[in-house]
C-alpha positions as CSV (number, residue, x, y, z in Angstrom):
1,M,92.9,77.9,83.1
2,A,95.5,80.5,82.6
3,R,94.6,84.0,83.7
4,F,95.9,87.1,82.0
5,S,96.4,90.3,83.9
6,Q,94.7,93.3,82.6
7,P,96.8,96.4,81.8
8,D,96.7,99.2,84.4
9,P,95.1,102.3,82.8
10,S,96.6,104.6,85.3
11,R,100.1,103.3,84.6
12,A,99.6,103.8,80.9
13,T,98.4,107.3,81.5
14,R,101.4,108.1,83.7
15,R,103.7,106.7,81.0
16,T,102.0,108.9,78.4
17,V,102.3,112.0,80.6
18,L,106.0,111.3,81.3
19,T,106.7,110.8,77.6
20,A,105.0,114.1,76.8
21,L,107.0,116.0,79.4
22,V,110.3,114.6,78.3
23,A,109.4,115.3,74.7
24,V,108.7,118.9,75.5
25,I,112.0,119.3,77.4
26,V,114.0,117.6,74.7
27,V,112.4,119.6,71.8
28,S,112.8,122.9,73.7
29,F,116.5,122.1,74.2
30,V,116.9,121.1,70.5
31,V,115.3,124.3,69.3
32,A,117.4,126.4,71.6
33,A,120.5,124.6,70.6
34,G,119.7,125.0,66.9
35,A,119.1,128.7,67.3
36,G,122.4,129.1,69.1
37,I,124.3,127.3,66.3
38,A,122.6,129.3,63.7
39,V,123.5,132.6,65.4
40,L,127.1,131.5,65.8
41,L,127.4,130.5,62.1
42,I,125.3,133.0,60.2
43,G,123.6,135.3,62.7
44,P,124.5,138.9,63.6
45,E,127.1,139.6,66.2
46,G,126.6,141.8,69.3
47,D,123.8,141.9,71.8
48,L,121.4,139.6,69.9
49,M,124.0,136.8,69.6
50,S,124.8,137.0,73.3
51,R,121.1,136.8,74.2
52,V,120.5,133.8,72.0
53,L,123.5,132.0,73.4
54,V,122.6,132.7,77.0
55,T,119.0,131.5,76.1
56,T,120.5,128.2,74.9
57,L,122.4,127.7,78.1
58,I,119.4,128.5,80.2
59,V,117.1,126.1,78.4
60,G,119.8,123.4,78.4
61,G,120.7,123.8,82.1
62,F,117.1,123.9,83.4
63,S,116.2,121.0,81.1
64,V,118.8,118.8,82.7
65,G,117.4,119.9,86.1
66,A,113.9,119.0,85.1
67,L,114.9,115.6,83.7
68,S,116.8,114.9,86.9
69,C,113.6,115.5,88.9
70,L,111.5,113.4,86.5
71,A,113.8,110.5,87.2
72,L,111.6,110.0,90.3
73,W,108.6,109.2,88.1
74,A,106.5,106.2,89.3
75,R,108.6,106.0,92.5
76,P,107.4,106.8,96.0
77,A,108.8,110.4,95.8
78,H,106.9,110.9,92.5
79,S,105.2,114.2,93.6
80,F,108.5,115.7,94.8
81,G,110.0,115.0,91.3
82,V,107.0,116.6,89.5
83,A,107.2,119.7,91.7
84,G,110.9,119.9,91.1
85,A,110.3,119.9,87.3
86,G,107.8,122.7,87.8
87,V,110.3,124.7,89.9
88,N,112.9,124.3,87.1
89,A,110.4,125.4,84.5
90,A,109.4,128.5,86.5
91,S,113.1,129.4,87.2
92,A,113.8,129.1,83.4
93,V,111.0,131.5,82.7
94,V,112.4,134.0,85.2
95,A,115.9,133.6,83.6
96,L,114.6,134.2,80.1
97,I,112.7,137.3,81.2
98,S,115.9,138.6,82.7
99,V,117.7,138.0,79.4
100,W,115.1,139.5,77.0
101,A,113.4,142.2,79.1
102,E,114.2,145.7,77.8
103,Q,112.5,148.0,80.3
104,G,111.7,148.1,83.9
105,S,112.3,150.2,87.1
106,D,115.1,149.6,89.5
107,D,112.8,147.8,91.9
108,F,111.7,145.5,89.0
109,W,115.2,144.6,88.2
110,R,116.1,144.2,91.9
111,I,113.3,141.8,92.5
112,L,113.9,140.0,89.2
113,S,117.6,139.5,90.0
114,R,116.7,138.1,93.4
115,L,114.2,135.7,91.9
116,L,116.8,134.6,89.3
117,V,119.4,133.8,91.9
118,S,116.9,132.1,94.2
119,G,115.6,130.1,91.2
120,L,119.1,128.9,90.3
121,I,119.8,127.8,93.9
122,I,116.5,126.1,94.5
123,S,116.5,124.4,91.1
124,A,120.0,123.0,91.5
125,A,119.3,121.8,95.0
126,W,116.0,120.2,94.0
127,A,117.6,118.3,91.1
128,L,120.3,117.0,93.4
129,A,117.8,116.0,96.1
130,A,115.7,114.2,93.4
131,L,118.7,112.2,92.2
132,M,119.6,111.4,95.8
133,L,116.1,110.2,96.5
134,L,116.6,107.4,93.9
135,L,118.4,105.7,96.7
136,S,115.4,106.0,99.1
137,Q,114.5,102.3,98.7
138,R,117.9,101.0,99.7
139,H,117.8,99.1,103.0
140,R,121.4,99.4,104.2
141,P,121.3,101.4,107.5
142,I,124.4,103.4,106.6
143,I,122.9,104.4,103.3
144,R,119.6,105.4,104.8
145,I,121.2,107.4,107.5
146,G,123.6,109.1,105.1
147,L,120.8,109.9,102.7
148,A,118.6,111.5,105.4
149,A,121.6,113.5,106.7
150,T,122.5,114.7,103.2
151,L,118.9,115.8,102.4
152,V,118.6,117.7,105.7
153,A,122.0,119.4,105.1
154,L,121.0,120.2,101.5
155,G,117.7,121.6,102.6
156,V,119.1,123.8,105.3
157,T,121.9,125.0,103.0
158,T,119.3,126.0,100.3
159,A,117.1,127.8,102.8
160,L,120.0,129.7,104.2
161,A,121.4,130.7,100.8
162,V,117.9,131.9,99.6
163,A,117.4,133.8,102.9
164,G,120.8,135.6,102.3
165,V,119.6,136.6,98.9
166,W,116.4,138.3,100.1
167,W,117.5,139.7,103.5
168,E,120.7,141.7,103.8
169,A,120.6,141.5,107.5
170,I,121.2,137.7,107.3
171,A,123.8,138.0,104.6
172,D,125.7,140.6,106.5
173,A,125.9,138.6,109.7
174,E,129.4,137.6,110.7
175,I,128.5,133.9,111.1
176,Y,126.6,133.7,107.8
177,P,129.4,132.7,105.5
178,R,130.9,130.3,108.0
179,A,127.6,128.5,108.5
180,L,126.7,128.5,104.8
181,G,130.2,127.2,103.9
182,T,130.1,124.5,106.5
183,L,126.6,123.3,105.5
184,G,127.6,123.4,101.8
185,I,130.6,121.2,102.4
186,L,128.6,118.7,104.3
187,S,126.0,118.7,101.6
188,A,128.6,118.1,98.9
189,L,130.2,115.4,101.0
190,G,127.0,113.5,101.3
191,V,126.1,113.9,97.6
192,V,129.4,112.3,96.7
193,V,129.8,109.7,99.5
194,V,126.3,108.2,99.8
195,P,126.0,107.2,96.1
196,V,129.5,105.7,96.2
197,L,128.5,103.6,99.3
198,A,125.3,102.6,97.5
199,L,127.5,101.2,94.7
200,L,129.7,99.4,97.0
201,L,127.1,98.1,99.4
202,R,124.3,96.6,97.3
203,D,121.1,95.3,98.8
204,S,120.6,91.6,98.5
205,P,117.9,90.6,95.9
206,A,114.4,90.4,97.2
207,I,113.3,86.9,98.2
208,S,109.7,85.8,97.5
209,V,108.0,83.5,100.0
210,P,105.0,81.3,99.5
211,Q,101.6,82.8,100.2
212,D,101.0,80.3,103.1
213,F,104.3,81.3,104.8
214,P,103.6,83.0,108.1
215,A,103.7,86.7,107.6
216,D,105.1,87.4,111.1
217,I,108.0,85.1,110.6
218,A,108.8,86.6,107.2
219,N,108.7,90.1,108.6
220,H,110.9,89.1,111.5
221,L,113.5,87.6,109.2
222,L,113.6,90.7,107.0
223,K,113.9,93.1,110.0
224,T,116.6,91.0,111.6
225,A,118.6,90.8,108.3
226,R,118.4,94.5,107.7
227,R,119.4,95.3,111.3
228,R,122.5,93.1,111.0
229,G,123.2,94.4,107.5
230,V,123.0,91.0,105.8
231,S,120.7,89.3,103.4
232,V,118.0,86.8,104.5
233,A,119.9,84.0,102.8
234,E,123.1,84.9,104.8
235,L,121.0,85.1,108.0
236,V,119.6,81.6,107.7
237,A,122.6,80.0,106.0
238,P,124.0,78.6,109.3
239,V,120.7,76.9,110.1
240,L,120.4,75.5,106.6
241,D,124.0,74.2,106.6
242,E,123.4,72.5,110.0
243,S,120.2,70.9,108.9
244,I,121.7,69.8,105.5
245,G,124.7,68.3,107.3
246,S,122.4,66.5,109.8
247,S,120.4,65.1,106.9
248,N,123.5,63.9,105.2
249,D,124.7,62.2,108.4
250,H,121.3,60.4,108.7
251,G,121.5,59.4,105.1
252,R,125.0,57.8,105.5
253,A,123.8,56.0,108.7
254,D,120.8,54.5,106.9
255,Q,122.9,53.1,104.1
256,G,123.1,49.3,104.0
257,S,126.3,47.3,104.4
258,N,126.6,47.1,100.6
259,G,126.8,50.9,100.4
260,T,123.4,51.3,98.7
261,T,120.8,53.7,100.0
262,P,117.5,52.0,100.8
263,T,114.5,53.1,98.7
264,L,110.8,53.2,99.6
265,E,108.7,50.6,98.1
266,A,105.5,51.6,96.3
């Protein structure tokens, strides 16, 4: 009797939540874009038009960052992506306050400006890291090592940049711009090179084994293939070719003098 798998309620719930989040982001961007177009065509000029246009850019930019983070939905780094979308939303709020706020003390604006710059840095870095983590399930050693190195460089660069925003003693240090520039270049290099390598060096398709196949042998084959940077099929191909050739030789030897292959009688 055929058995039908029951739908996973948690998966359906996650799908619904993801759809709602994406809908909110898209609708917000559409509204902001519509307001920007309306101001450009029929709205008043001056300060109001500038604020509306900057608002459109803010909503659009942080929407792209949030969507980049949500690309990790239903993947192992799912929580990191959700947190990144939250960071982008919080940074967008700070940016909107900085655009529309009218009053405030010097301390208020100083803190707000630092929060704004920090939010921009962290949001951009978080979105890049989320996109890079889409490669976290690749098995090629060079890709895994490059991904880890890139994420570390990106994290250190972000922390150093934010520290320079909040503490003048760090920003004024003589080595600060050199260190920040070096780490930034390494981060950019990894962000470009690792995805390119992932495109060029694709993983071999997963191979399913029968349930009664010994698990220790299957794991050993997978580990050996990954260590050598080849697929399981490529790893065992020499053995299979040898066994197939040997079988063909036996088949030819067993043929009769008339060239026919003997058959088994029922």
